[in-house]
ZAPARO-445090 format. One record per residue (C-alpha): residue in one letter; x, y, z. Coordinates in pm, whole numbers, plus 50000, padded with zeros to 5 digits. Each point is the difference from the previous one (the first is absolute). Layout:
+---+-------+-------+-------+
! r !    c1 !    c2 !    c3 !
+---+-------+-------+-------+
! A !     X !     Y !     Z !
...
+---+-------+-------+-------+
END
This chain:
+---+-------+-------+-------+
! r !    c1 !    c2 !    c3 !
+---+-------+-------+-------+
! M ! 37512 ! 49860 ! 78088 !
! K ! 50117 ! 49644 ! 50064 !
! E ! 50238 ! 50026 ! 49704 !
! L ! 50146 ! 50317 ! 50146 !
! I ! 50057 ! 49830 ! 50340 !
! F ! 50162 ! 49694 ! 49841 !
! S ! 50224 ! 50220 ! 49783 !
! R ! 50120 ! 50194 ! 50307 !
! I ! 50076 ! 49679 ! 50189 !
! F ! 50189 ! 49864 ! 49701 !
! L ! 50200 ! 50325 ! 49970 !
! S ! 50086 ! 49990 ! 50372 !
! L ! 50130 ! 49644 ! 49970 !
! I ! 50223 ! 50102 ! 49712 !
! L ! 50142 ! 50294 ! 50196 !
! L ! 50067 ! 49784 ! 50306 !
! S ! 50178 ! 49738 ! 49794 !
! S ! 50226 ! 50265 ! 49851 !
! F ! 50148 ! 50106 ! 50338 !
! S ! 50357 ! 49882 ! 50054 !
! P ! 50098 ! 49864 ! 50343 !
! A ! 50083 ! 50272 ! 50248 !
! I ! 50359 ! 50043 ! 50109 !
! A ! 50091 ! 49953 ! 50364 !
! R ! 50333 ! 50022 ! 50177 !
! G ! 49957 ! 49829 ! 50333 !
! G ! 49628 ! 49981 ! 49935 !
! E ! 49959 ! 50373 ! 49938 !
! L ! 49715 ! 49936 ! 49758 !
! T ! 49796 ! 49689 ! 49921 !
! S ! 49861 ! 49881 ! 49671 !
! L ! 49642 ! 49953 ! 49896 !
! S ! 50059 ! 49627 ! 49969 !
! S ! 49940 ! 49770 ! 50293 !
! G ! 50018 ! 49633 ! 50075 !
! L ! 50259 ! 49927 ! 49728 !
! R ! 50367 ! 49920 ! 50059 !
! N ! 50305 ! 49975 ! 49783 !
! I ! 50284 ! 49874 ! 50218 !
! S ! 50186 ! 49818 ! 49724 !
! Y ! 49941 ! 50251 ! 49727 !
! A ! 50326 ! 49953 ! 49807 !
! G ! 49999 ! 50260 ! 49728 !
! S ! 49639 ! 50106 ! 50049 !
! T ! 49857 ! 50332 ! 50114 !
! R ! 50022 ! 50080 ! 50371 !
! R ! 49662 ! 50040 ! 50160 !
! L ! 49916 ! 50144 ! 50340 !
! F ! 49717 ! 49862 ! 50201 !
! Q ! 49770 ! 50152 ! 50251 !
! E ! 49884 ! 49781 ! 50284 !
! N ! 49676 ! 49823 ! 49926 !
! Q ! 49747 ! 50228 ! 50167 !
! S ! 49760 ! 49709 ! 50043 !
! Q ! 50245 ! 49827 ! 50230 !
! S ! 49979 ! 50074 ! 50369 !
! S ! 50303 ! 50128 ! 50191 !
! V ! 50020 ! 49666 ! 50177 !
! D ! 50020 ! 49814 ! 49670 !
! K ! 50271 ! 50232 ! 49870 !
! A ! 50221 ! 49960 ! 50306 !
! H ! 49943 ! 49627 ! 50036 !
! G ! 50335 ! 49819 ! 49999 !
! Y ! 50203 ! 50314 ! 50075 !
! M ! 50169 ! 50055 ! 50336 !
! T ! 49829 ! 50243 ! 50234 !
! N ! 50222 ! 50247 ! 50185 !
! A ! 49997 ! 49766 ! 50298 !
! D ! 50092 ! 49707 ! 49773 !
! L ! 50282 ! 50204 ! 49849 !
! E ! 50145 ! 50088 ! 50340 !
! K ! 49977 ! 49636 ! 50104 !
! A ! 50179 ! 49892 ! 49680 !
! I ! 50278 ! 50253 ! 50063 !
! M ! 50052 ! 49880 ! 50358 !
! E ! 49994 ! 49638 ! 49891 !
! F ! 50265 ! 50076 ! 49740 !
! A ! 50213 ! 50168 ! 50268 !
! R ! 49974 ! 49692 ! 50221 !
! R ! 50076 ! 49755 ! 49721 !
! C ! 50279 ! 50202 ! 49836 !
! S ! 50156 ! 50179 ! 50296 !
! N ! 50354 ! 49924 ! 49882 !
! I ! 49967 ! 50230 ! 49698 !
! S ! 49736 ! 50254 ! 50101 !
! R ! 49869 ! 50257 ! 50242 !
! I ! 49660 ! 50166 ! 50028 !
! Y ! 49948 ! 50367 ! 50078 !
! S ! 49735 ! 50269 ! 49955 !
! I ! 50054 ! 50336 ! 49830 !
! G ! 49684 ! 50153 ! 50145 !
! K ! 49623 ! 49963 ! 50000 !
! S ! 49714 ! 50072 ! 49764 !
! V ! 49727 ! 50254 ! 50067 !
! N ! 49804 ! 49731 ! 50186 !
! G ! 50303 ! 49884 ! 50196 !
! V ! 50094 ! 49688 ! 49803 !
! P ! 50379 ! 49936 ! 50023 !
! L ! 50192 ! 50026 ! 49673 !
! W ! 50208 ! 49684 ! 50039 !
! V ! 50324 ! 49950 ! 49807 !
! I ! 50193 ! 49676 ! 49943 !
! E ! 50376 ! 50037 ! 49963 !
! I ! 50185 ! 49710 ! 49837 !
! S ! 50380 ! 49975 ! 50025 !
! D ! 50273 ! 49780 ! 50140 !
! K ! 50048 ! 50275 ! 50261 !
! P ! 49657 ! 50162 ! 50041 !
! G ! 49998 ! 50324 ! 50194 !
! K ! 50375 ! 50053 ! 49967 !
! E ! 50148 ! 50267 ! 49773 !
! E ! 50231 ! 49854 ! 49736 !
! A ! 50178 ! 50120 ! 49688 !
! E ! 49715 ! 49857 ! 49791 !
! P ! 49716 ! 50150 ! 49794 !
! A ! 49645 ! 50006 ! 50138 !
! F ! 49682 ! 49938 ! 49798 !
! K ! 49636 ! 50045 ! 50100 !
! F ! 49672 ! 49865 ! 49866 !
! I ! 49673 ! 50176 ! 50089 !
! G ! 49658 ! 49849 ! 49935 !
! N ! 49639 ! 50110 ! 50034 !
! V ! 50069 ! 50374 ! 49952 !
! H ! 49644 ! 50019 ! 49876 !
! G ! 49748 ! 49823 ! 50218 !
! D ! 49815 ! 49838 ! 49711 !
! E ! 50319 ! 49848 ! 49853 !
! P ! 50074 ! 49709 ! 50236 !
! V ! 50198 ! 49768 ! 49769 !
! G ! 50332 ! 50153 ! 50103 !
! R ! 49956 ! 49921 ! 50369 !
! E ! 49931 ! 49636 ! 49919 !
! L ! 50300 ! 49971 ! 49766 !
! L ! 50239 ! 50161 ! 50248 !
! I ! 49919 ! 49744 ! 50270 !
! L ! 50052 ! 49727 ! 49741 !
! L ! 50335 ! 50157 ! 49904 !
! A ! 50124 ! 50009 ! 50360 !
! N ! 49903 ! 49638 ! 50059 !
! W ! 50153 ! 49887 ! 49670 !
! I ! 50336 ! 50156 ! 50092 !
! C ! 49987 ! 49837 ! 50342 !
! D ! 49908 ! 49658 ! 49860 !
! N ! 50273 ! 50013 ! 49735 !
! Q ! 50282 ! 50165 ! 50194 !
! M ! 50210 ! 49682 ! 50003 !
! K ! 49931 ! 49871 ! 49649 !
! D ! 49940 ! 50289 ! 49759 !
! P ! 50295 ! 50219 ! 49888 !
! L ! 49780 ! 50306 ! 49948 !
! A ! 49853 ! 49974 ! 50349 !
! R ! 50349 ! 49963 ! 50151 !
! L ! 50133 ! 50296 ! 49798 !
! I ! 49723 ! 50227 ! 50129 !
! I ! 50036 ! 49886 ! 50362 !
! Q ! 50379 ! 50032 ! 50004 !
! N ! 50040 ! 50325 ! 49801 !
! V ! 49683 ! 50209 ! 50039 !
! H ! 49787 ! 50130 ! 50285 !
! L ! 49648 ! 49939 ! 49865 !
! H ! 49716 ! 50184 ! 50175 !
! I ! 49638 ! 49902 ! 49925 !
! L ! 49698 ! 50212 ! 50099 !
! P ! 49705 ! 49784 ! 49890 !
! S ! 49733 ! 50263 ! 50066 !
! M ! 50044 ! 50376 ! 50004 !
! N ! 49624 ! 50058 ! 50010 !
! P ! 49834 ! 49742 ! 50229 !
! D ! 49707 ! 50234 ! 50071 !
! G ! 49919 ! 50039 ! 49631 !
! F ! 50016 ! 49623 ! 49961 !
! S ! 49751 ! 49950 ! 50285 !
! I ! 49742 ! 50227 ! 49839 !
! K ! 50097 ! 49887 ! 49647 !
! R ! 50067 ! 50354 ! 49886 !
! R ! 50289 ! 50156 ! 49810 !
! G ! 50082 ! 50267 ! 50259 !
! N ! 50083 ! 49961 ! 50367 !
! A ! 49757 ! 50047 ! 50291 !
! N ! 49995 ! 50374 ! 49920 !
! N ! 49928 ! 49916 ! 49635 !
! I ! 50336 ! 50143 ! 49891 !
! D ! 50189 ! 49842 ! 49711 !
! L ! 50337 ! 49921 ! 50160 !
! N ! 50170 ! 49998 ! 49660 !
! R ! 49914 ! 50369 ! 49960 !
! D ! 50106 ! 50104 ! 50352 !
! F ! 50379 ! 50041 ! 49969 !
! P ! 50200 ! 50320 ! 49933 !
! D ! 50024 ! 50064 ! 49627 !
! Q ! 50246 ! 50195 ! 49787 !
! F ! 49726 ! 50154 ! 49786 !
! S ! 49725 ! 50048 ! 50256 !
! P ! 50021 ! 50205 ! 50324 !
! L ! 49677 ! 49852 ! 50135 !
! N ! 50176 ! 49735 ! 50209 !
! D ! 50264 ! 50222 ! 50160 !
! D ! 49820 ! 50020 ! 50335 !
! E ! 50126 ! 49699 ! 50195 !
! D ! 49728 ! 50035 ! 50265 !
! M ! 49735 ! 49943 ! 49734 !
! R ! 50141 ! 49665 ! 49888 !
! Q ! 49845 ! 49672 ! 50098 !
! P ! 50158 ! 49785 ! 50275 !
! E ! 50077 ! 49726 ! 49749 !
! T ! 50184 ! 50250 ! 49779 !
! R ! 50198 ! 50141 ! 50292 !
! A ! 50091 ! 49646 ! 50107 !
! I ! 50157 ! 49933 ! 49660 !
! M ! 50189 ! 50331 ! 50003 !
! N ! 50138 ! 49943 ! 50350 !
! W ! 50091 ! 49644 ! 49905 !
! L ! 50227 ! 50125 ! 49724 !
! K ! 50168 ! 50241 ! 50237 !
! E ! 50111 ! 49700 ! 50207 !
! I ! 50094 ! 49759 ! 49721 !
! H ! 50181 ! 50093 ! 49679 !
! F ! 49831 ! 49789 ! 49733 !
! T ! 50178 ! 49955 ! 49669 !
! A ! 49688 ! 49900 ! 49808 !
! S ! 49638 ! 49899 ! 50055 !
! A ! 49669 ! 49915 ! 49838 !
! S ! 49633 ! 50039 ! 50089 !
! L ! 49745 ! 49744 ! 49883 !
! H ! 49672 ! 50114 ! 49845 !
! G ! 49714 ! 49855 ! 49798 !
! G ! 49786 ! 50100 ! 49705 !
! A ! 50257 ! 49956 ! 49721 !
! L ! 50300 ! 49790 ! 49903 !
! V ! 50308 ! 50220 ! 49957 !
! A ! 50316 ! 50121 ! 50177 !
! N ! 49978 ! 50377 ! 50045 !
! Y ! 50301 ! 50229 ! 50061 !
! P ! 50064 ! 50377 ! 50063 !
! W ! 49915 ! 50266 ! 49934 !
! D ! 49635 ! 49972 ! 50092 !
! G ! 49921 ! 50367 ! 49943 !
! T ! 50080 ! 50278 ! 49756 !
! P ! 50051 ! 50376 ! 50048 !
! D ! 49719 ! 50084 ! 49758 !
! R ! 49770 ! 49731 ! 50144 !
! K ! 49954 ! 49847 ! 49656 !
! S ! 50048 ! 49636 ! 49912 !
! H ! 50330 ! 49944 ! 49821 !
! Y ! 50330 ! 49819 ! 50057 !
! F ! 50193 ! 50186 ! 50267 !
! S ! 50326 ! 49833 ! 50095 !
! C ! 50190 ! 50028 ! 50327 !
! P ! 50383 ! 50021 ! 50012 !
! D ! 50027 ! 49620 ! 50038 !
! D ! 49753 ! 49917 ! 49725 !
! E ! 50224 ! 49733 ! 49846 !
! T ! 50055 ! 49832 ! 50337 !
! F ! 49629 ! 50002 ! 50079 !
! R ! 49920 ! 49849 ! 49662 !
! F ! 50247 ! 49724 ! 50078 !
! M ! 49844 ! 49936 ! 50343 !
! A ! 49646 ! 49998 ! 49859 !
! S ! 50110 ! 49765 ! 49721 !
! T ! 50161 ! 49768 ! 50254 !
! Y ! 49658 ! 49955 ! 50157 !
! S ! 49806 ! 49987 ! 49676 !
! R ! 50225 ! 49749 ! 49822 !
! S ! 49999 ! 49768 ! 50302 !
! H ! 49620 ! 50004 ! 50008 !
! Y ! 49795 ! 49732 ! 49827 !
! N ! 49839 ! 50237 ! 49752 !
! M ! 50048 ! 50366 ! 50102 !
! S ! 50262 ! 50064 ! 49731 !
! L ! 49762 ! 49870 ! 49731 !
! S ! 49761 ! 50292 ! 50047 !
! T ! 49877 ! 50163 ! 49681 !
! E ! 49901 ! 50316 ! 50186 !
! F ! 50331 ! 50063 ! 50180 !
! Q ! 50310 ! 49925 ! 49798 !
! G ! 50205 ! 49745 ! 50190 !
! G ! 49749 ! 50012 ! 50286 !
! I ! 50144 ! 50322 ! 50144 !
! T ! 49890 ! 50364 ! 50000 !
! N ! 50106 ! 50346 ! 50107 !
! G ! 49738 ! 50117 ! 50248 !
! A ! 49948 ! 50343 ! 49848 !
! S ! 49969 ! 49846 ! 49656 !
! W ! 49720 ! 49775 ! 50126 !
! Y ! 49823 ! 50274 ! 50194 !
! P ! 50150 ! 50252 ! 50244 !
! I ! 49936 ! 49986 ! 50373 !
! Y ! 50121 ! 50227 ! 50282 !
! G ! 50090 ! 49916 ! 50357 !
! G ! 50102 ! 49646 ! 49906 !
! M ! 50226 ! 49786 ! 50217 !
! Q ! 50222 ! 49896 ! 49707 !
! D ! 50133 ! 50346 ! 49910 !
! W ! 50035 ! 50097 ! 50367 !
! N ! 50225 ! 49698 ! 50063 !
! Y ! 50235 ! 50097 ! 49719 !
! I ! 50013 ! 50374 ! 50073 !
! Y ! 49996 ! 50020 ! 50378 !
! A ! 50118 ! 49660 ! 50123 !
! G ! 50265 ! 49897 ! 49746 !
! C ! 49807 ! 49681 ! 49925 !
! F ! 49928 ! 49863 ! 49651 !
! E ! 49634 ! 49893 ! 50011 !
! L ! 49771 ! 49831 ! 49749 !
! T ! 49620 ! 49983 ! 50002 !
! L ! 49906 ! 49646 ! 49900 !
! E ! 49655 ! 49925 ! 49864 !
! I ! 49982 ! 49624 ! 50051 !
! S ! 49640 ! 49907 ! 49926 !
! D ! 49748 ! 50119 ! 49743 !
! N ! 49724 ! 49946 ! 50249 !
! K ! 50036 ! 50213 ! 50311 !
! W ! 49828 ! 49743 ! 50222 !
! P ! 49999 ! 49663 ! 49821 !
! D ! 49846 ! 49686 ! 50139 !
! A ! 50228 ! 49852 ! 50268 !
! K ! 50022 ! 49681 ! 49794 !
! E ! 50214 ! 50191 ! 49750 !
! L ! 50263 ! 50103 ! 50258 !
! P ! 50221 ! 49690 ! 49955 !
! I ! 50039 ! 50058 ! 49626 !
! I ! 50055 ! 50375 ! 50046 !
! W ! 50273 ! 49912 ! 50253 !
! E ! 50168 ! 49764 ! 49755 !
! Y ! 49987 ! 50262 ! 49725 !
! N ! 50168 ! 50261 ! 50225 !
! R ! 50232 ! 49789 ! 50216 !
! M ! 50315 ! 50013 ! 49785 !
! S ! 49940 ! 50367 ! 49921 !
! M ! 49998 ! 50090 ! 50369 !
! L ! 50307 ! 49790 ! 50077 !
! N ! 50201 ! 50126 ! 49702 !
! L ! 49918 ! 50363 ! 50077 !
! V ! 50137 ! 49964 ! 50354 !
! A ! 50304 ! 49805 ! 49879 !
! S ! 50079 ! 50271 ! 49744 !
! L ! 50125 ! 50216 ! 50288 !
! V ! 50310 ! 49782 ! 50032 !
! K ! 50017 ! 49851 ! 49652 !
! T ! 50028 ! 50334 ! 49818 !
! G ! 50113 ! 50358 ! 50059 !
! V ! 50311 ! 50136 ! 50170 !
! H ! 50068 ! 49946 ! 50370 !
! G ! 50278 ! 50085 ! 50241 !
! R ! 50116 ! 50204 ! 50298 !
! I ! 50177 ! 50334 ! 50058 !
! F ! 50308 ! 50027 ! 50225 !
! S ! 50242 ! 50268 ! 50120 !
! S ! 50362 ! 49962 ! 49886 !
! D ! 50144 ! 50155 ! 50319 !
! S ! 49812 ! 49793 ! 50258 !
! G ! 49838 ! 49717 ! 49803 !
! R ! 49663 ! 50062 ! 50159 !
! P ! 49672 ! 49991 ! 49802 !
! L ! 49874 ! 50331 ! 49861 !
! P ! 49622 ! 50036 ! 49960 !
! G ! 50016 ! 50198 ! 49677 !
! F ! 49818 ! 50016 ! 49668 !
! I ! 50014 ! 49821 ! 49665 !
! M ! 49917 ! 50170 ! 49671 !
! I ! 50002 ! 49880 ! 49640 !
! K ! 50118 ! 50256 ! 49744 !
! G ! 49716 ! 50086 ! 49765 !
! I ! 49728 ! 49891 ! 50247 !
! N ! 49863 ! 50274 ! 50225 !
! Y ! 49945 ! 49784 ! 50306 !
! T ! 50202 ! 49937 ! 50317 !
! V ! 50010 ! 49681 ! 50208 !
! K ! 50094 ! 50026 ! 50367 !
! A ! 50233 ! 49747 ! 50159 !
! G ! 49901 ! 49826 ! 50323 !
! R ! 50074 ! 50165 ! 50334 !
! A ! 50166 ! 49709 ! 50178 !
! F ! 50204 ! 49830 ! 49726 !
! A ! 50002 ! 50270 ! 49729 !
! D ! 49870 ! 49739 ! 49758 !
! Y ! 49818 ! 50104 ! 49682 !
! H ! 49781 ! 49804 ! 49759 !
! R ! 49939 ! 50180 ! 49673 !
! M ! 49738 ! 49850 ! 49766 !
! L ! 50105 ! 50036 ! 49635 !
! A ! 49895 ! 49850 ! 49669 !
! P ! 50256 ! 49737 ! 49893 !
! E ! 50213 ! 49994 ! 49686 !
! G ! 50121 ! 50359 ! 50019 !
! K ! 50301 ! 50217 ! 50080 !
! Y ! 49967 ! 50225 ! 50304 !
! Q ! 50214 ! 50254 ! 50183 !
! V ! 49947 ! 49954 ! 50373 !
! V ! 50081 ! 50293 ! 50231 !
! A ! 50043 ! 49977 ! 50378 !
! T ! 49982 ! 50318 ! 50209 !
! V ! 50034 ! 50074 ! 50372 !
! P ! 50019 ! 50350 ! 50157 !
! G ! 50362 ! 50074 ! 50095 !
! Y ! 50143 ! 49744 ! 49757 !
! K ! 50108 ! 50007 ! 49637 !
! L ! 49742 ! 49847 ! 49770 !
! K ! 50106 ! 49697 ! 49801 !
! T ! 49871 ! 49877 ! 49664 !
! T ! 50037 ! 49663 ! 49834 !
! S ! 49867 ! 49859 ! 49674 !
! I ! 49835 ! 49658 ! 49991 !
! W ! 49850 ! 49779 ! 49735 !
! L ! 49694 ! 49843 ! 50157 !
! G ! 49922 ! 49664 ! 49848 !
! A ! 49719 ! 49762 ! 50083 !
! E ! 50138 ! 49944 ! 50349 !
! A ! 50049 ! 50241 ! 50288 !
! T ! 50323 ! 50194 ! 50048 !
! T ! 50170 ! 50085 ! 50331 !
! V ! 50191 ! 50329 ! 50029 !
! D ! 50146 ! 50117 ! 50334 !
! F ! 50118 ! 50361 ! 50026 !
! I ! 50291 ! 50121 ! 50215 !
! L ! 49986 ! 50379 ! 50024 !
! D ! 50282 ! 50239 ! 50094 !
! P ! 49938 ! 50292 ! 50238 !
! E ! 49996 ! 50342 ! 49838 !
! V ! 50288 ! 50248 ! 50054 !
! T ! 49946 ! 50369 ! 50078 !
! P ! 50132 ! 50230 ! 49722 !
! G ! 50235 ! 50208 ! 50220 !
! D ! 50176 ! 49805 ! 50272 !
! G ! 49984 ! 49647 ! 49865 !
! K ! 49812 ! 49874 ! 50302 !
! L ! 49745 ! 49724 ! 49962 !
! L ! 49639 ! 50101 ! 50035 !
! K ! 49830 ! 49817 ! 50280 !
! S ! 49679 ! 49824 ! 49904 !
! I ! 49696 ! 50007 ! 50222 !
! C ! 50084 ! 49646 ! 50113 !
! D ! 50358 ! 50110 ! 50090 !
! C ! 49874 ! 50282 ! 50221 !
! N ! 49751 ! 49783 ! 50178 !
! N ! 50259 ! 49730 ! 50062 !
! E ! 50257 ! 50253 ! 50128 !
! R ! 49752 ! 50156 ! 50241 !
! E ! 49904 ! 49659 ! 50127 !
! A ! 50368 ! 49909 ! 50055 !
! R ! 50057 ! 50317 ! 50204 !
! R ! 49694 ! 49928 ! 50209 !
! V ! 50110 ! 49643 ! 50073 !
! L ! 50356 ! 50111 ! 50082 !
! A ! 49878 ! 50270 ! 50239 !
! G ! 49770 ! 49755 ! 50169 !
! F ! 50285 ! 49755 ! 50045 !
! F ! 50240 ! 50248 ! 50162 !
! W ! 49750 ! 50194 ! 50208 !
! G ! 49783 ! 49710 ! 50106 !
! P ! 50059 ! 49755 ! 50284 !
! H ! 50376 ! 49972 ! 49912 !
! L ! 50081 ! 50353 ! 50126 !
! E ! 50132 ! 49893 ! 50347 !
! I ! 50235 ! 49743 ! 49848 !
! Y ! 50147 ! 50256 ! 49763 !
! F ! 50055 ! 50250 ! 50287 !
! V ! 50205 ! 49747 ! 50200 !
! L ! 50206 ! 49911 ! 49693 !
! A ! 50066 ! 50371 ! 49936 !
! V ! 50132 ! 50052 ! 50358 !
! I ! 50232 ! 49698 ! 49971 !
! L ! 50127 ! 50122 ! 49663 !
! A ! 50071 ! 50349 ! 50141 !
! F ! 50197 ! 49851 ! 50294 !
! L ! 50212 ! 49790 ! 49763 !
! C ! 50072 ! 50309 ! 49788 !
! I ! 50132 ! 50189 ! 50311 !
! L ! 50231 ! 49712 ! 50093 !
! L ! 50129 ! 49983 ! 49643 !
! Q ! 50075 ! 50375 ! 49993 !
! R ! 50203 ! 49979 ! 50327 !
! R ! 50203 ! 49706 ! 49867 !
! I ! 50079 ! 50194 ! 49680 !
! K ! 50117 ! 50308 ! 50198 !
! S ! 50223 ! 49786 ! 50225 !
! N ! 50163 ! 49831 ! 49700 !
! L ! 50052 ! 50334 ! 49828 !
! S ! 50176 ! 50146 ! 50310 !
! R ! 50242 ! 49709 ! 50014 !
! S ! 50073 ! 50032 ! 49634 !
! R ! 50101 ! 50366 ! 50040 !
! Q ! 50232 ! 49918 ! 50290 !
! I ! 50180 ! 49733 ! 49799 !
! T ! 50045 ! 50243 ! 49713 !
! K ! 50162 ! 50264 ! 50219 !
! R ! 50236 ! 49747 ! 50137 !
! S ! 50114 ! 49905 ! 49662 !
! I ! 50070 ! 50353 ! 49901 !
! V ! 50198 ! 50087 ! 50313 !
! V ! 50354 ! 49884 ! 49952 !
+---+-------+-------+-------+
END
């Protein structure tokens, strides 16, 4: 009997040792291993780690900022770096915690013909590393604004928005979901799943993000997660719900963006599990209702999901080294908005005013919208390639130009001609033309029929009197002229 018991125990140990680490995007799953870490695992196998269940919640959170600490750090940053920043909230969590955002720019809060980038941390409550790193990033840019070229480039050419914590309630209870126990990275509208189509059913944190992107047109963004070490890019899901590579229209551009992060990282690109330290989300494992795909489809924003730490909740003592490993990756990803791609503005040839139109790349089924105020566009593209760029505006002739995009960014401004109607040769009026013409009529009518009416009546009476005098003088001169003529004829 004892031999049978020992043999079963021995067999169980063999089976347990044969399990491979579980895969987790943003901490979706956790491995059977615990207590081990592999931060500098150059070339070795990635391992995911569950929190040590023997540790208390207090021990796990020791050294991390509480929500109150985080808010205090944000306000302190605003006070210390007021010349390059502003603080605003995009909404509140289920429990009423403000979702604070830091904007960094040389003209914070003002719309410019510049690209905008956003970082979002703590999407999952039990992945707090991102919120710590984003505060460190903001302070690093502030501290180095006068001495580091990369910091100056970002401040002067990009509007950087940082949301350190999207899920403060989940962080407080040290749980993946929010206060309603909903996974916020499964709560967005999805192209393959109709489950999230009811806006009233979405969480307040999700709605806050969606409304945020209605107000600000972000060119690109990234969310910070934990539980792996890889840069993940769209698509996240597949039509058949099976795990396989499923590319989006801008697959090459996303691979370039993900590689920009991975190659700048201390060891992400050395992964033996993910070639080059990057992965297509659907190839890893499909998810639905993710924030990454929603950004690209519905908001015109190129977003990455960055897994920045093998351990979802590492000891706080490891945060400085994790920050150093990710610092250049975060900076270079933001800087890539102005260092690469094609940028420019769209104008009207007849008036010279900006036209908020659209930019397309032939062969890529995706449209980028130009800004409303300055008609500026910022189109992310993989470098070292030939592209045909097309600008379109309703009521204007489209224009196409070919570019060779090298390692640096290219600027292309478009001047579009109004369309002509087929029959009478008249120019078609664009929507902007009609609005401007109606406004001109309104202003003109207000000017003539406003408080100036009495003045114009007096002037009209004087003018009429002068006309009568002039007519009498003309008749008198004409009568004399006839008399002189008669005299000349009479002999």
